[in-house]
C-alpha positions in Angstrom: -68.2 20.2 68.3 -68.7 23.9 67.2 -65.5 24.4 68.1 -64.3 21.3 66.6 -65.7 22.1 63.2 -64.3 25.5 63.6 -60.8 24.2 64.1 -61.5 21.9 61.4 -62.4 24.8 59.0 -59.3 26.8 59.6 -57.0 23.5 59.4 -58.0 23.6 55.7 -57.8 27.1 55.4 -53.9 26.7 56.3 -53.6 24.2 54.0 -55.0 26.5 51.0 -52.8 29.1 51.8 -49.7 27.6 51.9 -50.4 25.7 49.1 -50.8 29.0 46.9 -47.6 30.2 48.6 -45.7 27.0 47.0 -47.3 28.3 44.1 -45.6 31.5 44.1 -42.9 30.4 45.2 -42.7 28.3 41.8 -43.6 31.3 39.5 -40.5 33.1 40.8 -38.3 30.1 40.2 -39.8 29.7 36.8 -39.1 33.7 36.1 -35.6 33.2 36.8 -35.1 30.3 34.4 -35.1 31.3 30.3 -38.7 31.6 29.4 -40.2 33.0 26.2 -41.7 36.6 26.4 -45.2 34.7 26.5 -44.4 32.2 29.2 -43.0 34.9 31.4 -46.4 36.9 31.1 -48.6 33.8 31.4 -46.2 33.0 35.2 -46.9 36.9 36.3 -50.2 36.9 35.3 -50.8 33.6 37.6 -49.3 35.0 40.2 -50.9 38.5 40.1 -54.1 36.6 39.9 -53.2 34.0 42.9 -52.3 36.7 45.6 -53.6 39.6 47.5 -52.9 42.7 49.4 -49.4 43.8 48.9 -48.1 40.8 47.2 -50.7 41.4 44.2 -49.4 44.8 43.8 -46.0 43.7 43.6 -47.1 40.9 41.1 -48.9 43.4 38.7 -46.5 45.9 38.8 -43.9 43.6 37.4 -46.5 42.0 34.9 -46.8 45.9 33.8 -43.2 46.4 33.2 -42.8 43.0 31.4 -45.7 44.0 28.9 -44.7 47.3 28.5 -41.3 45.7 27.5 -42.7 43.0 25.0 -45.7 45.4 24.3 -48.6 43.5 24.6 -51.6 45.5 24.2 -53.9 42.8 26.2 -51.4 42.2 29.7 -50.6 45.8 29.6 -54.4 46.3 29.9 -54.7 43.7 32.5 -52.1 45.2 34.5 -53.1 48.4 34.4 -56.8 47.6 35.1 -55.8 45.7 38.1 -53.6 48.4 39.4 -55.9 51.2 38.9 -58.7 49.2 41.0 -55.7 48.5 44.2 -55.1 52.2 44.3 -59.0 53.2 43.5 -60.3 50.8 46.0 -57.8 52.0 48.8 -58.8 55.5 48.0 -54.8 56.7 47.2 -56.1 59.3 44.9 -52.8 60.5 43.8 -51.2 57.3 42.3 -54.6 56.1 40.4 -54.5 59.7 38.9 -51.1 58.7 38.3 -52.2 55.3 36.5 -54.6 57.3 34.9 -52.8 59.5 33.3 -50.4 56.7 31.9 -53.3 54.2 30.8 -54.5 57.3 28.5 -51.1 57.7 27.2 -49.7 54.3 26.9 -53.1 52.1 25.8 -54.3 52.5 22.2 -57.8 53.6 21.4 -60.5 50.7 21.8 -63.6 50.3 23.0 -62.2 48.6 26.7 -60.0 51.6 27.3 -63.3 53.8 27.3 -65.0 51.6 29.7 -62.2 50.7 31.6 -61.3 54.6 32.0 -64.7 56.0 32.8 -65.4 53.0 35.1 -62.2 53.8 37.5 -63.2 57.5 37.5 -66.8 56.6 38.5 -65.6 54.4 41.2 -63.5 57.2 42.5 -67.0 59.7 42.4 -68.7 56.9 43.8 -66.2 56.9 46.5 -66.9 60.6 47.7 -71.2 60.5 47.2 -70.9 57.3 48.9 -68.7 57.9 52.4 -68.8 62.0 52.5 -71.7 62.8 51.5 -70.7 66.6 51.5 -71.3 69.5 48.6 -68.5 67.6 46.3 -70.6 65.0 46.2 -74.1 66.8 45.9 -72.2 68.5 42.5 -71.5 65.0 41.4 -74.8 63.8 41.4 -76.4 66.9 40.0 -73.7 66.9 37.0 -74.6 63.3 36.3 -78.4 63.6 36.4 -78.0 66.9 34.1 -75.8 64.8 31.7 -78.4 62.0 31.3 -81.3 64.3 31.0 -79.6 67.0 28.4 -77.1 64.8 26.4 -78.8 62.1 25.0 -76.3 61.4 22.3 -73.9 60.6 24.9 -71.9 57.5 24.5 -73.0 54.6 26.5 -69.7 54.0 28.4 -70.7 58.1 29.8 -74.7 56.7 30.5 -73.5 53.5 32.2 -71.3 55.4 34.4 -73.7 58.3 35.3 -76.7 55.5 36.3 -74.0 53.8 38.2 -73.2 56.6 40.3 -77.0 57.2 41.0 -77.7 53.9 42.1 -75.0 53.8 44.3 -76.0 57.0 45.9 -79.6 55.6 46.5 -77.7 52.3 48.1 -76.3 54.4 50.3 -79.6 56.6 51.3 -80.4 55.9 55.2 -84.4 55.3 54.7 -87.4 54.2 56.3 -89.0 53.6 53.1 -86.9 50.7 52.0 -89.0 50.2 49.0 -88.7 53.4 47.3 -85.0 53.0 48.2 -84.8 49.9 46.5 -87.0 51.3 43.7 -84.7 54.3 43.0 -81.9 51.7 43.0 -82.9 49.3 41.0 -84.0 51.6 38.5 -80.5 53.2 38.0 -78.6 49.7 37.8 -81.0 48.1 35.4 -80.3 51.2 33.1 -76.6 50.4 33.5 -77.0 46.5 32.9 -78.9 47.6 29.7 -76.1 49.9 28.2 -73.7 47.1 29.1 -75.8 44.4 27.8 -74.3 43.9 24.6 -70.9 44.4 25.0 -67.7 41.9 25.4 -67.4 40.1 28.2 -63.9 41.4 29.8 -65.4 44.9 28.8 -68.9 44.3 30.8 -67.4 43.0 33.6 -66.0 46.0 34.6 -69.8 47.7 35.4 -72.0 44.6 35.6 -70.9 42.7 38.5 -71.2 45.1 40.8 -74.7 46.3 40.1 -75.9 42.8 40.0 -74.4 42.9 43.8 -76.1 45.9 45.1 -79.6 45.0 43.3 -79.4 41.8 44.8 -78.6 42.8 47.9 -81.1 45.6 48.3 -84.3 44.5 46.4 -87.2 43.4 48.5 -89.0 40.6 46.0 -87.3 37.3 46.8 -88.4 36.4 42.9 -86.6 39.4 41.5 -83.7 39.0 43.5 -83.4 35.2 41.9 -83.8 36.8 38.7 -80.9 39.0 39.2 -78.7 36.5 41.0 -78.9 34.1 38.1 -78.3 36.9 35.6 -75.4 37.7 37.8 -74.2 33.9 37.8 -74.4 33.3 34.2 -72.5 36.7 33.5 -69.8 35.5 35.8 -69.6 31.9 34.4 -69.1 33.7 31.0 -65.8 35.4 32.3 -64.3 32.4 33.9 -64.7 30.9 30.6 -63.1 33.9 28.7 -60.5 33.6 30.9 -59.7 30.6 30.5 -58.8 31.3 26.7 -56.0 33.3 27.9 -54.8 30.6 30.5 -56.0 32.3 33.8 -57.2 30.2 35.9 -56.9 32.0 39.5 -58.7 35.3 39.8 -60.8 36.6 42.3 -63.8 34.3 43.4 -65.9 37.4 45.0 -68.3 37.7 42.6 -69.0 34.1 42.7 -69.1 34.0 46.2 -72.2 36.4 46.5 -74.0 35.3 43.8 -73.9 31.4 45.6 -74.6 33.0 48.6 -78.0 35.0 47.3 -78.9 32.2 45.3 -78.6 29.5 47.9 -80.9 31.9 50.5 -84.2 31.5 47.8 -85.1 28.3 48.6 -88.6 29.4 48.6 -88.0 30.3 44.9 -85.4 27.8 43.7 -86.6 25.0 45.6 -84.6 23.0 48.5 -82.8 21.0 45.8 -81.8 23.9 43.7 -80.8 26.1 47.1 -78.6 23.5 48.3 -76.6 23.0 45.3 -75.3 26.6 45.5 -75.2 26.6 49.1 -72.6 23.7 48.6 -70.5 25.7 46.0 -70.7 28.3 48.4 -69.0 26.3 51.0 -66.9 24.7 48.7 -65.9 28.1 46.9 -65.3 29.9 50.5 -62.9 26.8 51.7 -60.7 26.8 48.7 -60.7 31.2 48.3 -61.2 32.7 51.9 -59.3 35.3 50.9 -61.5 36.7 48.1 -64.4 36.9 51.0 -66.2 40.5 51.2 -65.2 40.7 55.2 -63.8 37.4 56.4 -64.3 34.3 55.5 -65.7 32.8 58.6 -68.4 35.8 58.8 -69.4 34.8 55.4 -69.8 31.4 56.0 -72.1 31.9 59.3 -74.0 34.4 57.6 -75.0 32.3 54.3 -75.5 29.2 56.5 -77.7 31.1 58.8 -79.9 32.6 56.1 -80.0 29.1 54.3 -81.3 27.1 57.4 -83.4 30.0 58.1 -85.1 30.2 54.1 -85.1 26.2 54.4 -87.4 26.3 58.1 -84.3 24.0 59.9 -84.4 25.9 63.5 -82.5 23.5 65.0 -79.5 24.3 62.5 -80.3 27.8 62.1 -80.3 28.0 66.0 -76.5 26.2 65.9 -75.3 28.6 63.5 -76.8 31.7 65.1 -75.2 30.3 68.4 -71.7 30.2 66.2 -72.0 33.5 64.8 -72.5 35.2 67.9 -69.2 33.4 69.2 -67.6 35.1 66.3 -68.8 38.0 67.0 -67.7 38.6 70.6 -64.6 37.1 69.6 -63.7 39.7 67.2 -65.0 42.4 69.4 -68.2 43.0 68.0 -70.6 42.5 70.3 -72.9 45.7 69.4 -73.8 43.6 66.0 -73.8 40.1 67.9 -77.1 41.3 69.6 -79.3 40.7 66.5 -78.3 37.4 67.0 -78.9 37.2 69.9 -82.5 38.4 69.3 -83.0 35.9 66.5 -81.4 32.9 69.1 -84.1 33.8 71.5 -86.9 34.0 69.2 -85.6 30.2 68.3 -85.1 29.1 71.6 -89.1 30.1 72.3 -89.9 29.0 68.8 -88.2 25.6 70.3 -89.7 26.0 73.2 -85.7 25.1 74.9 -86.9 27.8 77.7 -83.6 26.9 79.7 -81.2 27.6 76.7 -83.8 30.8 76.0 -83.2 31.8 80.0 -78.9 31.5 79.3 -79.7 33.3 76.2 -81.8 35.9 78.0 -78.9 36.7 80.2 -76.4 36.5 77.6 -78.1 39.2 75.8 -78.6 41.5 78.9 -74.5 40.7 79.4 -73.9 42.3 76.1 -76.2 45.0 76.2 -74.4 45.9 79.3 -71.1 45.4 77.5 -72.3 47.0 74.3 -73.4 49.9 77.0 -70.0 50.2 78.6 -68.4 50.1 75.6 -70.2 53.2 74.0 -69.9 54.8 77.8 -66.1 54.3 77.2 -66.0 55.1 74.1 -67.7 58.6 74.7 -65.6 59.1 77.4 -62.6 58.5 75.3 -64.3 61.1 72.6 -64.7 63.4 75.5 -61.0 62.6 76.6 -59.7 63.0 73.1 -61.9 66.4 72.9 -60.4 67.8 75.7 -56.5 66.8 74.4 -57.8 68.6 71.1 -58.8 71.7 73.0 -55.6 71.7 74.9 -53.6 71.0 71.8 -55.6 74.2 70.2 -54.7 76.7 72.9 -50.5 75.2 73.1 -51.0 75.4 69.0 -51.9 79.1 69.3 -49.4 79.6 72.1 -46.9 78.6 70.1 -48.1 80.2 66.8 -47.9 83.7 68.4 -44.2 82.8 69.9 -43.3 81.7 66.1 -44.8 85.0 64.9 -42.6 86.9 67.2 -39.5 85.0 66.2 -40.5 85.3 62.8 -41.0 89.5 63.2 -37.0 89.5 64.8 -35.8 86.7 62.1 -37.6 89.3 59.2 -35.8 92.4 60.7 -32.3 90.4 61.0 -32.9 89.1 57.8 -34.0 92.6 56.1 -30.5 94.5 57.8 -28.3 91.8 56.5 -29.9 91.7 53.3 -29.8 96.0 53.0 -25.9 95.3 53.8 -25.3 92.9 51.5 -26.9 94.8 48.6 -24.8 97.5 49.6 -21.9 95.5 49.3 -22.8 94.1 46.2 -23.5 97.2 44.4 -20.0 98.7 45.9 -18.2 95.3 44.4 -20.2 95.6 41.3 -18.9 99.1 40.5 -16.0 98.3 41.2 -15.9 95.1 39.2 -17.7 96.1 36.3 -14.9 98.6 34.5 -12.4 95.5 34.9 -15.2 93.0 33.4 -15.8 95.3 30.4 -11.8 95.4 29.6 -11.6 91.7 30.3 -14.8 91.2 27.5 -12.7 93.7 25.2 -9.7 92.0 25.5 -11.1 88.4 25.5 -12.9 89.7 22.3 -10.2 90.6 20.6 -8.0 87.6 21.3 -11.0 85.3 19.8 -11.3 88.0 16.0 -7.1 87.1 16.7 -7.7 83.7 17.0 -10.3 83.4 14.3 -8.4 85.8 11.9 -5.1 83.3 12.4 -7.5 80.1 11.7 -8.5 81.4 8.9 -5.1 82.5 7.7 -2.9 78.8 8.3 -6.5 77.3 6.5 -6.1 79.5 3.4 -1.7 79.2 3.8 -2.2 75.3 3.2 -4.9 75.2 0.8 -2.4 77.4 -1.2 0.5 75.8 -0.3 -1.6 72.4 -1.6 -2.9 73.7 -4.9 0.9 75.8 -5.4 2.6 72.1 -5.2 0.1 71.0 -8.0 0.4 73.9 -9.9 3.9 74.1 -10.4 4.9 70.1 -10.6 3.2 69.9 -14.0 4.8 72.6 -16.0 8.4 71.3 -14.2 7.8 67.8 -15.0 7.0 69.1 -18.4 9.9 71.4 -18.8 12.6 69.1 -17.3 10.9 66.1 -19.8 11.7 68.2 -23.1 14.6 69.7 -21.9 16.1 66.2 -21.1 14.7 65.3 -24.7 16.4 68.1 -26.6 19.8 67.7 -25.1 20.0 63.8 -25.3 18.7 63.8 -29.0 19.0 64.6 -32.0 15.9 66.1 -33.1 14.6 68.3 -36.5 14.7 71.7 -36.4 10.8 71.9 -36.2 10.3 69.6 -33.8 12.9 71.1 -31.6 10.8 74.7 -32.4 8.0 73.1 -30.9 9.5 71.3 -28.1 11.3 75.4 -27.1 7.6 76.7 -27.7 6.1 74.4 -25.1 8.8 75.1 -22.4 8.4 78.6 -23.0 4.6 78.2 -22.5 5.0 76.1 -19.4 8.0 78.9 -18.4 5.5 81.4 -18.9 2.4 79.7 -17.2 4.9 79.4 -14.2 5.7 83.2 -14.2 2.0 83.6 -14.0 2.0 81.6 -10.8 4.7 83.6 -9.4 2.9 87.1 -10.3 0.1 85.1 -8.4 1.9 84.2 -5.5 3.5 87.7 -5.0 0.2 89.2 -5.0 -1.5 87.2 -2.8 1.4 87.9 -0.5 1.1 91.6 -1.3 -2.4 91.5 -0.2 -1.9 89.3 3.0 0.5 91.9 3.9 -1.3 94.8 3.6 -4.7 93.6 5.5 -8.2 95.2 5.5 -9.9 96.8 2.6 -8.6 98.3 -0.5 -8.9 101.8 -1.3 -12.1 102.6 -3.4 -13.0 105.1 -5.8 -16.0 106.5 -8.6 -15.0 104.2 -11.6 -16.4 104.4 -15.5 -17.3 100.6 -16.0 -17.7 100.7 -19.3 -14.2 102.3 -20.4 -12.7 99.5 -17.9 -14.6 96.4 -19.7 -13.5 97.9 -23.0 -10.0 98.2 -22.5 -10.0 94.5 -20.7 -11.6 92.9 -23.5 -9.8 94.8 -26.3 -6.1 93.8 -24.7 -7.5 89.9 -24.5 -8.2 90.5 -28.1 -5.1 91.8 -29.0 -3.2 88.6 -27.3 -5.6 85.5 -27.6 -5.0 84.9 -31.2 -8.6 83.1 -31.4 -10.6 84.2 -34.6 -12.9 81.2 -33.7 -14.5 83.4 -30.4 -16.4 86.1 -30.5 -15.5 89.0 -27.7 -18.4 91.4 -26.9 -18.8 94.2 -24.4 -22.5 95.0 -23.3 -23.8 97.4 -21.5 -25.7 100.6 -20.5 -23.1 103.5 -21.0 -25.0 106.3 -19.2 -25.2 104.7 -16.2 -22.3 102.8 -15.4 -20.2 103.9 -12.6 -19.6 102.2 -9.7 -17.9 102.5 -6.2 -14.9 100.2 -6.4 -10.8 99.7 -7.2 -9.9 100.6 -11.0 -6.9 98.9 -10.9 -7.5 95.1 -9.0 -11.0 95.4 -10.7 -9.2 95.5 -14.1 -6.8 92.5 -12.3 -9.8 90.7 -12.0 -11.8 90.9 -15.4 -8.2 90.2 -16.8 -7.7 87.1 -14.9 -11.2 86.1 -15.7 -11.0 86.9 -19.0 -7.8 84.7 -19.7 -9.5 81.7 -18.2 -12.5 82.0 -20.5 -10.7 82.6 -23.3 -7.8 79.4 -22.2 -11.2 77.3 -21.9 -13.0 78.4 -24.7 -12.1 76.8 -28.4 -15.0 77.9 -30.5 -18.2 80.4 -29.5 -18.5 83.6 -28.2 -17.1 85.6 -25.0 -19.6 88.6 -23.6 -18.1 91.1 -21.1 -21.4 92.6 -19.5 -22.0 95.4 -16.9 -25.7 96.3 -15.3 -26.3 98.7 -11.7 -29.2 97.5 -10.1 -30.5 100.5 -8.0 -32.7 98.6 -5.9 -29.7 96.4 -4.4 -27.3 99.3 -4.8 -25.1 96.8 -6.5 -23.7 97.0 -9.8 -22.6 93.8 -11.4 -19.8 92.3 -13.9 -20.3 89.2 -15.6 -17.9 87.4 -18.2 -19.9 84.6 -20.1 -18.3 81.9 -22.1 -20.4 80.4 -24.7 -19.9 77.3 -27.5 -17.2 74.6 -27.2 -16.2 75.5 -23.6 -13.7 72.8 -21.8 -14.2 73.2 -18.2 -17.4 74.2 -16.7 -16.9 72.7 -13.0 -15.1 75.2 -11.6 -14.9 76.4 -7.9 -14.2 79.7 -6.7 -12.5 79.3 -3.0 -9.7 77.9 -1.2 -10.6 74.1 -2.3 -10.0 75.4 -6.1 -8.1 73.0 -8.1 -4.4 73.6 -8.9 -5.5 75.2 -12.4 -7.9 77.7 -10.7 -5.3 79.3 -8.6 -5.9 82.5 -10.4 -9.4 82.4 -9.6 -8.4 82.2 -5.7 -6.5 85.3 -6.0 -9.6 87.2 -7.8 -11.7 85.9 -5.1 -9.4 87.4 -2.3 -8.9 90.7 -4.2 -12.5 90.9 -4.3 -13.4 90.3 -1.1 -10.8 93.2 0.0 -12.9 95.4 -3.0 -16.2 94.8 -0.7 -17.1 92.8 -3.5 -18.5 89.2 -4.2 -16.9 86.8 -6.9 -18.7 83.7 -7.5 -19.6 81.2 -10.1 -23.1 81.0 -11.7 -24.0 77.5 -10.8 -27.6 77.5 -12.6 -25.7 78.9 -15.8 -25.7 74.9 -18.1 -24.6 76.4 -21.9 -20.9 77.5 -21.2 -19.1 79.3 -18.3 -20.3 82.4 -16.4 -18.3 84.6 -13.8 -20.5 86.9 -12.0 -18.2 90.2 -9.8 -20.9 92.3 -7.4 -20.0 95.5 -6.7 -21.2 98.2 -4.1 -22.7 101.3 -5.7 
């Protein structure tokens, strides 16, 4: 009969797995269809919740990618939580640390983030404390105790983490005094529950479920176990209700299974009816979600059933379940654990006066003892053989290492000789090529400089031609127009003189342009810098201004020279500086209707420069002017002046900050 029940149970389990597989395939098809971002996140989350192991990891990573793309904070937190839980629980430390850093970077600051990251780090420390029991674990426990005693103002999530670590350590202690062990465990883990009491359920569910589970599994009092078990179950129901608001249903049922199992075995406190209710819920949940069992669904079912019927006092059913447990454990090769249930079966047979079955059970017990002894003997022999193999391998390893050291020595000598020869060759080669490289570099520098000069020359030539064309066409059109008018029409003498005067002025303008062109050609052909000598600035400025006043014929303009005659010597080219000043004064005079033109100079000993300034104020018709290759056609003479200034180691510029007229400044070296 028991084999028939087991077969039915496995059949139901197979159907459940097939149903879940069909759900997964449906989710994949839905993802390939056109879904909104929110719908796709829901499908991925349900796929993650419905799977375990490698498939669970796959769907979790897919959910994290989609959550990153959509920027949804809730699903990012859920995906990273599941990724960390997987890698931490499987002790894959490097990947767990990577996702811890990823969560620190990606998730926004929140209470959930602080508790989640602290919890994951604590679980990593707990694995060290629980499994290794070495100096590293002792150091972690010492630090936790020190923080709890010294830092009273530590945040609650840090306190919860420290108490959890100490409680987990207490559960791992192998002590004869179970009461002292249980008291320490409850003391620490109850502090965890207090630190997380008022948290939102999504955050509280990080620390609290494992704390409830450890307390219920270690506390000795049935009454206290039931109190914590009911709180455990209530918290998980609240979390389930929260998940329903997020349209999540297929989540891990492990904690529900644990809570129902504990409460089902407490009929002496809850009563038979209440315990039976929790037992039925456990059986149903274990059937629907076998993958969520802590060990295997069969073992969980048999373990809970045995304890349930034992607390009820139903010895017949306890005997049947005990018999099934022995068969199961022997079937999976766990004879050593089966002996405990064989002892229980012996006691039940004796109580029920089933002496024949008890005798058979006793023989089974002896057989199991022999198998366990034989198994231990085989295991010991195997360990001894492994030890011998290890010793032999160590000897072989040392022999190979000695041989390897000799080979490394020969190889090192060969490499050393090769390196010396290579260095000598490289030194000789470098000496030979150094001179050639130097010559090549000098030649390349000259070519680069010549190329840059050529580009600059071409640029200036094109600018010059563009401006020259614009400049020449204007007076030529005027000359042609007035000449044609004089030839084709009868005009009065006064008008004829006016037209001839205009023609003369434009002819003079073209003549000046030709002079400028000749000066540009002369400067371009000579190249380099102009010869410099000491020059008296006051005398030169006075001379140029007097020349302007003589030919200007503008009584409305006042002409002034300003400067210190006792300190007026600069190192420049007098001829070309006069040429520049003449052009600047003519330009200022041409564009000033009424006002004042000042030619000033001053020396700045600190900067080692002398400055000459042409300033026009009053009614100035042109103030926006450029002194470079981009100058307008009417400002071509200024471009020539700028070229001359460069060859005199001087700088010609327009004062852009001067808004009351027009000002040019020439900076000369002292």
